[in-house]
One Martini backbone bead per residue (centre of mass of N, CA, C, O) as a GRO file, in nm:
protein
   41
    1MET     BB    1  13.715  16.432  23.984
    2PRO     BB    2  13.631  16.472  23.683
    3SER     BB    3  13.836  16.698  23.624
    4SER     BB    4  14.093  16.525  23.658
    5SER     BB    5  14.028  16.320  23.436
    6LYS     BB    6  14.010  16.526  23.216
    7TYR     BB    7  14.299  16.623  23.242
    8SER     BB    8  14.443  16.352  23.191
    9LYS     BB    9  14.327  16.315  22.910
   10LYS     BB   10  14.452  16.564  22.788
   11VAL     BB   11  14.743  16.487  22.838
   12LEU     BB   12  14.735  16.229  22.678
   13ASP     BB   13  14.660  16.353  22.407
   14ILE     BB   14  14.913  16.524  22.387
   15HIS     BB   15  15.115  16.296  22.393
   16TYR     BB   16  15.007  16.149  22.146
   17TYR     BB   17  15.037  16.379  21.948
   18ASN     BB   18  15.341  16.417  21.981
   19PHE     BB   19  15.422  16.137  21.895
   20TYR     BB   20  15.294  16.140  21.614
   21PHE     BB   21  15.429  16.397  21.510
   22ASN     BB   22  15.722  16.302  21.544
   23ARG     BB   23  15.703  16.063  21.356
   24LYS     BB   24  15.633  16.226  21.107
   25ASN     BB   25  15.881  16.409  21.112
   26THR     BB   26  16.099  16.190  21.080
   27LYS     BB   27  16.007  16.096  20.809
   28ILE     BB   28  16.044  16.362  20.660
   29THR     BB   29  16.346  16.411  20.726
   30PHE     BB   30  16.448  16.151  20.606
   31ARG     BB   31  16.356  16.207  20.319
   32ASN     BB   32  16.512  16.470  20.284
   33PHE     BB   33  16.789  16.351  20.331
   34SER     BB   34  16.789  16.153  20.091
   35LEU     BB   35  16.735  16.367  19.879
   36ASN     BB   36  16.989  16.536  19.927
   37ARG     BB   37  17.190  16.312  19.866
   38PHE     BB   38  17.096  16.268  19.577
   39ILE     BB   39  17.164  16.552  19.476
   40THR     BB   40  17.472  16.577  19.565
   41ASN     BB   41  17.564  16.299  19.411
   0.00000   0.00000   0.00000
């Protein structure tokens, strides 16, 4: 039983990390996108 809860916690941590990382990534790409538009215009 403890091992399964440990496993689920690990999976949860991975999901949370992916969510956080994706949010950071979208912020970065959005900033780059606006920067590119500023340069090209």
